[in-house]
C-alpha angles and dihedrals in degrees: 000000000000126000120241121221118244090249093062120084101177124080091225131014113270124222118201110207122197126220139230117327090002141099142201088289090078087075095054095114093043091051091053096046094044090055099040103036104025102034093233118157115235117216097191134238122335133193136168087281093057133250120000089219131015111261125191116241131335128325141200098236145007138193123231136225123192117212089237124019094192116043111026117117119230090258092051091049089049092050091053091049091052091054094046095045090053088064091049093049091049094047092049098036084231131157096208144010137216117231125204109189125188117211108315089008086073091054090050089053090049090050088052093058100028104039101027097034093231106176102186099088114108097181137005121208117186125193116201091334115170096226090168096030135258123274088215089071087062089061092061098117098041094042093047090050093049093048092048092048092053093046092047091055091050090046092053092046092051091046091056092047092047093052092047092052097061093105093049109051116178145091098333093044090054089051091051092050091052092048090049091053092045091052091050090051091046092055090054092045092053089054092049092047098052095039092051111124090219092056093048090052091060092072113111108260096019115153093246094048091047092052090053096045093046092053117094114272111222112240096197093072122090110236126201120176121201105200122196125207134175099173100078129034099210108112092158119058103196115100096235095055094043089053089056090057095039097115094044091046093051091049092049093048092050089052096047103032095074096044097042094039092049092047091049095049095043102041114007109049095091097035091050089050088057089046092052091050091051092045091055090065089066105020114038090185088070088082090075097046117120120229089254091055093045094049097043100122147152093243093276111031129040114240089235088061094049094068121071109220113160101090113155087205122026109258124241088254135004121176135166123209114190116210128191095227142109121253097264093043094059091086088057097063101090094163091057091046091050088050089054090052090052092050090050090054095246101118113094126028095254097237093329091298139104120220129183 
């Protein structure tokens, strides 16, 4: 057992891992709140190369940056994590770490322990992670085509306006020129987004996702799943509390039912059928799910995909924390994340000692 310093309030150092098309900046609010409200010591940004800036002594938590947030495979992400975590363990004289991974960051953490056999993870917290994929990734071709069509129309309209404004240079012409450039950049960005290898691998049944889900899931790790949902405002499940929020809930459902229902009928019927079929390989109970249950999501990932269920042996700990939040807002719920740490037994230094 290793002694903790008085400045440290977590049993093991925590690493916050970003998701697809993101960076350590996604944790900005959490970093601030953890320091100000929970007295946790921040050790700065970490990558496979080590610490972004030299920090004195150990720390409670760190934020992560992958070398590429678009095109690394799960194994490549896991390899980078292994290198970076080695620096954290050495700095803290720690035996293990805790990983909180948002979205694909959770899959990278799973690849670390499942594909690389990394045995120094005490607890894994995932936030909106698509463990069984996201049906939206199945819409890649149709969505990319629709987005490009819309941007092309805007591009042509701006081109006509720009050419007609040659004789009247000024404020509005400068705005048009900027919009024209922005639209050109947006068209290229759409192509890069949908052709990203990492995005393609998020499709249910993809080769990369199958490799990960077929690999043994360690049972000696404590798992906490933060699940986001924006399709139902009912954070409390007892009848009395729901009644209190009845009017607000009805208003919210009226606002979202049309949008979500229309989106589901128009774009997601077939993709969610594929998702259900894939889910059945790992969760037989998915056969009885209603369409509403299957399509309950955070705007990007179904709730049913955000909870890992196919353990060969029941894990030491498995807990689910539902959050009323969209996918990108899940990293901005520091109180929920701290609650997850407490549930996992990470909060407090256990008598100034770490134990396995």
